[in-house]
N, C-alpha and C positions, 0 to 999 in steps of 0.2 A: 504493500500500500504506500502510495506516495506520501512524503512527509507533509505535515500540517503546517499552515502558515498562521501565526498568531495575529489576530486583528490589530490594525494600527492603533485603535482606540485604547489598547492596553498601555501604550507608552505616551508619556508627556515628554517630548524632546525639549532639551534646554534651549531657550530662546537665544538669539544671537547676542543679546546684551540687555541689561535692565533698562527700561524706558523711564525717563524722568518727565512725566507729563505734569504741566502746571495745572493746579486746581483752580478753576474759574471762581471769581468771587460770588458768594451767595447772593441771590437776588430775592427780594421780598415779593412773593406772588401777589397779584391784585386781589382785592377783597371781592369775594364772590357771594352772591345772595345765598342764604341757607336754603337748601332744597326742602321741598315739602316732605313731611314724614310719609314714608311708604310702609305698608303693612309688611311684617316680617316674611321673608321668603320661606316657602315650604321646602324642607330638606327631603329630597327624593331618595329613596333607597337605591343603592347601586344595582345595576342589572345583574341577574344571576349569571355566574360564570358558566361558559359553555363547556361541556365535557370534551376531552380530546377526541378527535376523530379516530375511529378504530383502524388498526392496521389492516389493509386489504388482504384478504385471505389468498394465499398462493403467490403473493408479490415476491419478486426476486431482486428488486432494487429498492433503495431508500436513500434518504439524504439527511445530512446534519448541518445545522446552522452554526458554524464554528464561532462566529462573532458572538452569538448568544451564549455558547458554552463558556467563552472567556469572560463575558460580562456578568453572567448569572451564577457561575460555579464558585464554590468557596475558594478553590485554588486560584481561579482567575482574579477574584477580588483581592486576595492576599498579594498576588503578584503586582496588581495595579497599585495597591497601597504602598508597596516597597519602592516602586519606581517613582511614585508621586513624592514620597518622603525624601528620597535622594535628590530628586529634581528641586524640591523646595530648599533643601540644605545648600545645594550648589548655587541657586539663584540668590539666596540670602548672602552667601559669601561673596558672590559677584557684585551684589549691590553695595556691600561694605567697601570693597576695593574701588568701585567706581566713585563712591562718595569721597574716599581719601584722595583719589586722583583729582576730582573736581575741586576739592578744597585747596590743593596746591596750585591748580591752574588759576583759581580765583585770586590766590595770594600773589602769584606772579603778575597777573593783570593789574591788580590794585596797587602793589608796592614795588613792582620790578623796576620802575623808573628811579626810585630813591635808594635802591639797594646798591651795595658795593658790587664790583664786578665779580669778586670771588663768591659772594653770597648768592647773586643771581645765577651764576654759572652752576653752583651746587644745586640750587632749586630746579633748574632746567634739566640737569642730569637725573634728579630724583623723579621728575615728571616723566622723562623718557623711560626710566626703569619701570615705573608703575604701568605705563602703557604697554610695554613688552610683557610684563608679568600678567596683565589683564588678558591679553590675547592668548598667552599660553594657558592661563587658567581656564578659559572657555574651551579650548581644544581638549585639555585634559578632562574637564568635566563631561564633555560630550562623549569622549572615549569611555569614561567610567560608566556613564548611562548606557551606552551601547553594549558594553560588556555585561552589565547586569541584565539587560533585556535578553541577550543571547543565552545567558545562563538560565534565566527563568523560562524562556521559550523551550530550551532543550529539556528541562525538567518537566514542563507541561506535556510535551510530546511523548516523553517516556511514560508518563502516567496515563494519558488518554488513548494511546495506540492499542494497548491490550483490551481496553474497554470497547473500542470500536470493533476489534476482532471478535470479542465476546458477543456483542449485540448482533453482528452480522451472522455469526454462527447460530445463535439462538433463533434468528428469524429465517435462517436458510437462504441468505442473500447471495446473489452473484456479485453485486456491487453496492458500495455505500458512497454516495457522492458528497462533495463539499458544495453546499447551496450557493456560496459566494462565487464559485467558479463554474458551476454546471451550466448556468444560463438557461434555466427552465422557462419555457413560455407558459406552461401550466403544469401543475402536478397535484395529485391527490394529497390533501393535507394529512391523511393518515400515514403517508410515507415519511413524515417528519419525525425522526427519532431523537431530536435534540433533547427534549425533556428527559427521556430515558437515559441518555448518555450523561446528562448533568447529575441525575440522581445517583447513578453508579459511581461517578467521579467523586461526588460529595460523600458517598458512603465509605470510600477508602480513605478519604481525608479526615474523617472523624477519628479521634484517638480512641484506642481500645481501652475499655474500662478495666482497671486493675482488679484482680480477684480479691474478695474480702478475706481477711485473715481468719 
């Protein structure tokens, strides 16, 4: 079976650099006349959930929505949280470096004209060093994120592949397609085995209860 591709939504790539957007001044909204009191809206009960479509008897092909496996499974959510945490950490570090660089640039612009040649030259070298360091930091951070993504993707494939084989064997299938790549024009909804795959994946992710003494 061909290797699976983890959905791109699993990963939050590090942005090219922190953006420093100016916050516009708050504006006082014009006074609006008070609307007439309306009767409280009636809360309608949610529509009953539809039972899953039955698997067509004798079917020899089926499909799985791997994007939903990643987004809805416990393993996929854990992987996404790890990548988001690392991404936030790197962005916070990048923001701090950018602020330090900007502080020195502002200092040079404001006071460079009255500094001694030696002091101004030293500050310019420090700004140049910070610029090079910021570029290297972004490259290293992106590489670290990519490495984590590949590690989690390999681990996910290792876990889900036996489940796909098990489901295909239990259903007596000849083929199990990836819904994102198959390009179906129409397909019987009963052939969607995504929920079954997620349940089996979550079952092996749950820690085994330790026996009572």
